[in-house]
C-alpha positions as CSV (number, residue, x, y, z in Angstrom):
1,X,-66.1,228.1,6.0
2,X,-66.1,225.5,8.7
3,X,-66.8,221.8,8.3
4,X,-68.1,219.5,11.0
5,X,-67.9,215.7,11.5
6,X,-71.2,213.9,11.2
7,X,-71.5,213.2,14.9
8,X,-71.4,216.9,15.7
9,X,-73.8,218.0,13.0
10,X,-77.0,217.2,14.9
11,X,-78.3,214.9,12.2
12,X,-80.5,211.9,13.2
13,X,-78.8,208.7,14.4
14,X,-78.7,206.0,11.7
15,X,-80.3,202.7,12.7
16,X,-78.6,200.8,9.9
17,X,-75.4,199.3,11.2
18,X,-72.1,199.9,9.3
19,X,-71.5,197.5,6.4
20,X,-69.4,194.4,6.8
21,X,-68.7,193.5,3.2
22,X,-65.5,195.5,2.5
23,X,-63.3,192.8,3.9
24,X,-59.7,193.9,4.3
25,X,-60.3,197.4,2.7
26,X,-59.9,200.4,5.0
27,X,-63.5,201.7,5.5
28,X,-63.6,205.1,7.2
29,X,-67.1,205.9,8.5
30,X,-68.5,209.5,8.6
31,X,-65.4,210.6,6.7
32,X,-66.9,213.2,4.4
33,X,-67.0,216.9,5.5
34,X,-70.4,218.4,6.2
35,X,-70.9,222.1,5.6
36,X,-73.9,224.4,6.1
37,X,-74.9,227.1,3.7
38,X,-71.2,227.7,2.6
39,X,-69.9,230.8,1.0
40,X,-69.6,230.0,-2.7
41,X,-66.0,231.4,-3.1
42,X,-64.8,229.4,-0.1
43,X,-66.6,226.3,-1.3
44,X,-64.9,226.5,-4.7
45,X,-61.5,227.1,-3.0
46,X,-61.8,224.3,-0.4
47,X,-63.8,221.6,-2.3
48,X,-64.1,222.3,-6.1
49,X,-60.5,223.1,-6.8
50,X,-59.2,220.5,-4.3
51,X,-61.7,218.0,-5.7
52,X,-63.0,216.9,-2.3
53,X,-66.5,215.6,-1.8
54,X,-68.8,217.3,0.7
55,X,-72.3,217.0,2.2
56,X,-74.0,220.4,2.1
57,X,-76.9,221.4,4.2
58,X,-79.1,224.5,3.6
59,X,-79.3,224.4,-0.2
60,X,-82.7,222.7,-0.3
61,X,-84.4,224.4,2.6
62,X,-86.7,226.4,0.3
63,X,-87.6,223.6,-2.0
64,X,-91.4,222.9,-2.1
65,X,-90.3,219.3,-3.1
66,X,-89.4,218.7,0.5
67,X,-93.1,218.8,1.4
68,X,-94.6,217.7,-1.9
69,X,-92.5,214.8,-3.3
70,X,-93.5,211.3,-2.3
71,X,-94.9,208.2,-4.0
72,X,-98.5,209.5,-3.9
73,X,-97.4,212.8,-5.6
74,X,-95.4,210.9,-8.3
75,X,-98.3,208.5,-8.8
76,X,-100.8,211.3,-9.2
77,X,-98.8,213.4,-11.8
78,X,-96.5,210.8,-13.4
79,X,-98.3,207.5,-13.0
80,X,-99.2,207.1,-16.7
81,X,-95.6,207.9,-17.8
82,X,-93.8,205.1,-19.7
83,X,-90.5,204.1,-18.1
84,X,-87.9,201.4,-18.0
85,X,-87.5,200.1,-14.4
86,X,-84.2,198.5,-13.3
87,X,-85.1,195.3,-11.3
88,X,-82.0,194.6,-9.2
89,X,-81.0,191.2,-8.0
90,X,-79.1,192.1,-4.8
91,X,-77.7,188.5,-4.5
92,X,-76.2,188.8,-8.0
93,X,-73.1,190.5,-9.3
94,X,-73.2,194.2,-8.6
95,X,-71.2,195.9,-11.3
96,X,-72.5,198.9,-13.1
97,X,-74.1,197.8,-16.3
98,X,-74.8,194.3,-14.8
99,X,-77.2,195.2,-11.9
100,X,-80.3,193.2,-12.8
101,X,-82.4,193.8,-15.9
102,X,-84.8,196.4,-17.2
103,X,-88.6,196.1,-17.7
104,X,-90.9,198.6,-19.5
105,X,-93.8,199.6,-17.4
106,X,-95.9,202.6,-16.3
107,X,-94.4,204.6,-13.5
108,X,-97.4,203.8,-11.4
109,X,-96.6,200.1,-11.7
110,X,-93.0,200.7,-10.5
111,X,-94.3,202.7,-7.5
112,X,-96.6,199.8,-6.6
113,X,-93.8,197.4,-6.8
114,X,-91.6,199.6,-4.6
115,X,-94.3,199.9,-1.9
116,X,-95.4,196.3,-2.0
117,X,-92.2,194.4,-2.6
118,X,-91.9,191.3,-0.4
119,X,-88.7,190.0,-1.8
120,X,-85.9,191.5,0.4
121,X,-83.1,190.5,-2.1
122,X,-84.8,192.4,-5.0
123,X,-84.9,196.2,-5.5
124,X,-86.8,198.3,-7.9
125,X,-85.3,201.5,-9.4
126,X,-86.1,204.3,-11.8
127,X,-82.5,205.2,-12.4
128,X,-81.4,208.5,-13.9
129,X,-84.6,209.5,-15.6
130,X,-84.3,212.8,-17.4
131,X,-86.0,215.6,-15.5
132,X,-86.8,217.6,-18.6
133,X,-89.0,214.8,-19.8
134,X,-90.9,214.8,-16.5
135,X,-91.4,218.6,-16.8
136,X,-92.8,218.1,-20.3
137,X,-95.2,215.6,-18.8
138,X,-96.2,217.8,-15.8
139,X,-94.9,221.4,-16.2
140,X,-95.6,222.4,-12.6
141,X,-92.8,220.1,-11.5
142,X,-90.4,223.0,-12.2
143,X,-91.8,224.9,-9.3
144,X,-90.8,222.2,-6.8
145,X,-87.0,222.5,-6.9
146,X,-84.2,225.0,-7.5
147,X,-81.0,224.5,-9.5
148,X,-78.2,224.9,-6.9
149,X,-75.9,227.8,-7.8
150,X,-73.2,227.1,-5.3
151,X,-70.7,225.8,-7.8
152,X,-70.2,227.5,-11.2
153,X,-71.7,225.5,-14.0
154,X,-71.1,226.4,-17.6
155,X,-73.9,224.1,-18.7
156,X,-76.4,226.2,-16.7
157,X,-77.3,228.7,-19.4
158,X,-79.2,231.0,-17.0
159,X,-75.8,232.6,-16.4
160,X,-72.8,233.5,-18.7
161,X,-69.8,231.3,-18.2
162,X,-66.8,233.0,-16.6
163,X,-63.1,232.0,-16.2
164,X,-60.7,233.2,-13.5
165,X,-58.1,234.3,-16.1
166,X,-55.3,232.8,-14.0
167,X,-53.9,230.5,-16.6
168,X,-51.2,231.8,-19.0
169,X,-50.9,228.5,-21.0
170,X,-52.2,229.3,-24.5
171,X,-53.3,225.8,-25.2
172,X,-55.3,225.6,-21.9
173,X,-56.8,229.1,-22.7
174,X,-57.9,227.9,-26.1
175,X,-59.4,224.7,-24.6
176,X,-61.3,226.5,-21.9
177,X,-62.6,229.0,-24.5
178,X,-63.8,226.2,-26.7
179,X,-65.5,224.3,-23.9
180,X,-67.1,227.4,-22.5
181,X,-68.4,228.5,-25.9
182,X,-70.0,225.1,-26.6
183,X,-71.4,224.4,-23.1
184,X,-72.7,228.0,-22.5
185,X,-74.2,228.5,-25.9
186,X,-77.6,230.2,-25.7
187,X,-76.9,231.8,-22.3
188,X,-77.8,235.2,-23.8
189,X,-81.4,234.2,-24.3
190,X,-84.2,233.3,-21.9
191,X,-84.5,229.6,-21.4
192,X,-87.2,227.4,-19.8
193,X,-86.5,225.2,-16.8
194,X,-87.0,222.2,-19.1
195,X,-84.2,223.4,-21.4
196,X,-81.9,224.2,-18.6
197,X,-82.5,220.9,-16.9
198,X,-81.7,219.1,-20.2
199,X,-78.5,221.0,-20.6
200,X,-77.2,220.2,-17.1
201,X,-78.3,216.6,-17.6
202,X,-80.7,216.7,-14.6
203,X,-82.0,213.3,-13.7
204,X,-84.3,211.7,-11.1
205,X,-83.8,208.6,-9.0
206,X,-86.8,206.8,-7.5
207,X,-86.3,203.4,-5.8
208,X,-87.0,201.0,-3.1
209,X,-84.8,200.3,0.0
210,X,-81.7,198.4,-1.1
211,X,-81.2,199.8,-4.6
212,X,-77.5,200.0,-5.5
213,X,-75.4,202.0,-7.9
214,X,-72.0,200.3,-7.8
215,X,-68.6,202.0,-7.9
216,X,-68.2,204.4,-10.8
217,X,-67.0,207.8,-11.7
218,X,-69.3,210.1,-13.6
219,X,-68.8,210.1,-17.4
220,X,-67.1,212.9,-19.3
221,X,-65.3,214.0,-16.1
222,X,-68.2,215.9,-14.8
223,X,-68.8,216.8,-11.2
224,X,-72.4,216.5,-9.8
225,X,-74.9,217.4,-7.1
226,X,-77.0,214.6,-5.6
227,X,-80.0,216.3,-3.7
228,X,-81.8,213.9,-1.4
229,X,-85.5,214.5,-0.9
230,X,-87.0,211.3,0.5
231,X,-85.2,208.6,2.4
232,X,-81.5,208.1,3.2
233,X,-78.6,207.0,1.1
234,X,-75.3,205.5,2.2
235,X,-72.5,206.8,0.0
236,X,-69.0,205.4,-0.5
237,X,-66.1,207.3,-2.0
238,X,-62.7,206.3,-3.4
239,X,-60.3,209.0,-4.5
240,X,-59.2,209.2,-8.1
241,X,-55.6,208.4,-7.3
242,X,-56.7,204.9,-6.2
243,X,-58.5,204.0,-9.5
244,X,-56.3,201.0,-10.2
245,X,-57.5,199.3,-7.0
246,X,-61.1,199.3,-8.5
247,X,-60.0,197.6,-11.7
248,X,-61.8,200.0,-14.0
249,X,-62.9,199.0,-17.5
250,X,-61.5,200.6,-20.6
251,X,-62.1,204.3,-21.1
252,X,-62.4,205.0,-17.4
253,X,-62.4,208.7,-17.9
254,X,-65.3,208.5,-20.3
255,X,-67.5,206.0,-18.3
256,X,-65.6,205.1,-15.1
257,X,-67.0,201.6,-14.3
258,X,-65.3,199.5,-11.7
259,X,-65.0,195.8,-12.3
260,X,-64.9,195.1,-8.5
261,X,-68.1,193.9,-6.8
262,X,-67.4,195.7,-3.6
263,X,-69.9,193.6,-1.7
264,X,-68.3,190.4,-2.8
265,X,-64.7,191.3,-3.9
266,X,-62.7,188.5,-5.5
267,X,-59.3,189.3,-3.8
268,X,-57.6,186.5,-5.7
269,X,-58.4,188.1,-9.1
270,X,-58.4,191.7,-7.7
271,X,-55.9,191.8,-4.9
272,X,-55.3,195.5,-5.0
273,X,-58.8,196.1,-3.6
274,X,-57.7,195.0,-0.2
275,X,-55.6,198.1,0.0
276,X,-58.2,200.6,-1.0
277,X,-59.3,203.4,1.3
278,X,-63.1,203.9,1.3
279,X,-64.7,207.0,2.8
280,X,-68.4,206.7,3.9
281,X,-71.2,209.1,4.7
282,X,-75.0,209.0,5.0
283,X,-77.1,211.4,3.0
284,X,-80.3,212.5,4.7
285,X,-83.4,214.3,3.3
286,X,-82.7,217.9,2.7
287,X,-79.0,217.3,2.2
288,X,-76.9,217.8,-1.0
289,X,-73.9,215.7,-1.9
290,X,-71.2,217.3,-4.0
291,X,-69.3,214.7,-6.0
292,X,-66.0,216.1,-7.5
293,X,-64.9,215.3,-11.0
294,X,-63.2,211.9,-11.3
295,X,-64.2,210.7,-7.8
296,X,-65.3,207.1,-7.6
297,X,-68.5,206.5,-5.7
298,X,-71.1,203.9,-4.9
299,X,-74.6,204.7,-3.6
300,X,-77.0,202.5,-1.6
301,X,-80.6,203.4,-0.6
302,X,-81.2,202.8,3.1
303,X,-84.9,203.5,2.6
304,X,-87.3,204.0,-0.2
305,X,-85.8,207.0,-1.8
306,X,-86.3,210.0,-4.2
307,X,-83.2,211.9,-5.3
308,X,-82.5,214.7,-7.8
309,X,-79.1,215.1,-9.5
310,X,-77.4,217.2,-12.2
311,X,-73.9,217.5,-13.7
312,X,-71.4,220.3,-13.4
313,X,-68.7,221.4,-15.8
314,X,-66.6,224.5,-15.2
315,X,-63.0,225.8,-15.3
316,X,-62.0,223.0,-12.9
317,X,-63.0,220.1,-15.2
318,X,-63.7,221.6,-18.6
319,X,-60.5,220.4,-20.2
320,X,-61.2,216.8,-19.0
321,X,-64.7,217.1,-20.3
322,X,-63.5,218.4,-23.7
323,X,-60.9,215.7,-24.2
324,X,-63.5,213.0,-23.5
325,X,-65.5,214.0,-26.6
326,X,-63.2,212.2,-29.1
327,X,-62.7,209.4,-26.5
328,X,-66.4,208.7,-26.6
329,X,-66.2,207.8,-30.3
330,X,-63.2,205.6,-29.7
331,X,-65.2,203.9,-26.9
332,X,-68.1,203.2,-29.2
333,X,-65.7,201.7,-31.8
334,X,-64.2,199.6,-29.1
335,X,-67.5,198.2,-27.8
336,X,-68.6,197.5,-31.3
337,X,-65.4,195.6,-32.0
338,X,-66.0,193.5,-28.9
339,X,-69.5,192.6,-29.8
340,X,-71.4,195.7,-28.7
341,X,-72.1,197.5,-25.5
342,X,-74.2,194.6,-24.0
343,X,-71.5,192.1,-24.7
344,X,-68.8,194.1,-22.9
345,X,-70.8,195.7,-20.0
346,X,-74.2,193.9,-19.8
347,X,-75.9,197.3,-20.4
348,X,-78.6,197.4,-23.2
349,X,-77.9,200.9,-24.2
350,X,-75.8,204.0,-23.2
351,X,-78.4,205.2,-20.7
352,X,-77.9,202.1,-18.6
353,X,-74.5,203.4,-17.6
354,X,-76.0,206.1,-15.5
């Protein structure tokens, strides 16, 4: 498998200039490998096991969503759906759990606000909405997209989970067996797309230009796909070995929320951030971003955007996922002792961490 730098990949030029808000940090543009229709075994070897992010082309070429999905489509089939929209103040503090507030509304209302917004420092976002709920609302949605099969995923119960059998450590073997048994339960029975989407934690992101998801690492040590359908997103990555430079909150393996506002870093209080190495790439329609387990990332919408994502657990990160289960209960006790989730993070409930 060969990777190519962005400027040699034939993708469209990006009119948006490089960001200027990282200050003294080392920002490396177009730093993420781009691979086309990779061989699964080679991709697992070169990216999954080495925990390297990648932009993948070719996985979405057959998706009807590439022709169908847009604001008119979502308004027609999901307009009457009740949602909670994240209204983001882009001049405020941008830390996950504190990015603006949430307002209940119909999906149609959110789409109207996205299309008619005249406030450049405000962004409107449907963030991490469960896809299985959308399928229950409009069953034909399941015909629009495929579940990528490039990376083994024990939570994808269409397939039996498999291990390589390379480990000889009995404790690791036991842990992998336990995780595999729990995650892959029901794989011996037919399952609807809604059920599979629920198990892999598939979510939809629909938002206006400017929406931001600040630096975080995905909870429970999962890896993820981010499949871009409409618009472009600028993505920033920080490797797991640099986590201290992002000043993560407690229980970083469980939730992974940085306390640095990367647009306005306070280098007097957070001096380590000036030494962080940030890798950047731009994700275009029809491209899939692979985010490895434990990798810190922040995402910005360069245009009005529609994205699909789901989580991945396999032999590479199953033990991390398993050990996060008791940690989740400890985290809940911690937040309760500090006055609740909102008091500590600004989030109103667990879903706002997404």
